C-alpha positions in Angstrom: -41.2 -9.3 10.7 -37.7 -8.0 10.9 -36.9 -5.0 13.0 -35.2 -1.9 11.8 -31.9 -2.8 13.5 -31.9 -6.3 12.0 -32.4 -4.8 8.5 -29.5 -2.3 9.1 -27.3 -5.1 10.4 -27.9 -7.2 7.2 -27.2 -4.1 5.0 -24.0 -3.4 6.8 -22.9 -7.0 6.5 -23.5 -7.0 2.8 -21.6 -3.8 2.4 -18.7 -5.2 4.4 -18.6 -8.4 2.4 -18.6 -6.4 -0.9 -15.7 -4.2 0.3 -13.7 -7.3 1.4 -14.3 -8.9 -2.0 -13.0 -5.7 -3.8 -10.0 -5.6 -1.5 -9.1 -9.2 -2.3 -9.4 -8.5 -6.0 -6.9 -5.7 -6.0 -4.1 -6.3 -8.5 -1.3 -4.5 -6.5 -0.2 -2.2 -9.3 -0.1 0.7 -6.8 2.4 -1.2 -4.6 4.6 -2.0 -7.6 4.7 1.6 -8.7 5.6 2.7 -5.1 8.4 0.2 -4.9 9.9 1.3 -8.2 9.7 5.0 -7.1 11.4 4.2 -3.8 14.2 2.4 -5.7 14.7 5.3 -8.0 15.0 7.7 -5.1 17.5 5.5 -3.3 19.6 5.1 -6.4 19.5 8.9 -7.0 20.7 9.6 -3.4 23.4 7.0 -3.8 24.7 8.7 -7.0 24.5 12.2 -5.5 26.4 11.2 -2.3 28.6 8.5 -3.9 31.9 10.1 -2.7 30.7 10.6 0.8 29.4 7.0 1.0 32.6 5.6 -0.4 34.7 7.5 2.2 32.4 6.4 5.0 32.6 2.7 4.0 36.4 2.9 3.6 36.7 4.5 7.1 34.6 1.8 8.6 36.5 -1.1 7.0 39.8 0.7 7.8 38.9 0.8 11.5 37.6 -2.8 11.4 40.9 -3.9 9.8 42.9 -2.0 12.4 40.8 -3.5 15.2 41.2 -7.1 13.9 44.8 -7.0 12.8 
């Protein structure tokens, strides 16, 4: 006859296997939505700060050109 702990161990093992199967079947739709949302935010920030970003890049390349040439 099985002891109480052996029965509990079997139950926990079954629950764990069930959860792992559910995790493996996940479609990944949530990740896709998150990636799209992050891309939208980055593009919005780039549009808002377009002038500042352009000036910063021009300064960096200007200094690089002066250093090289």
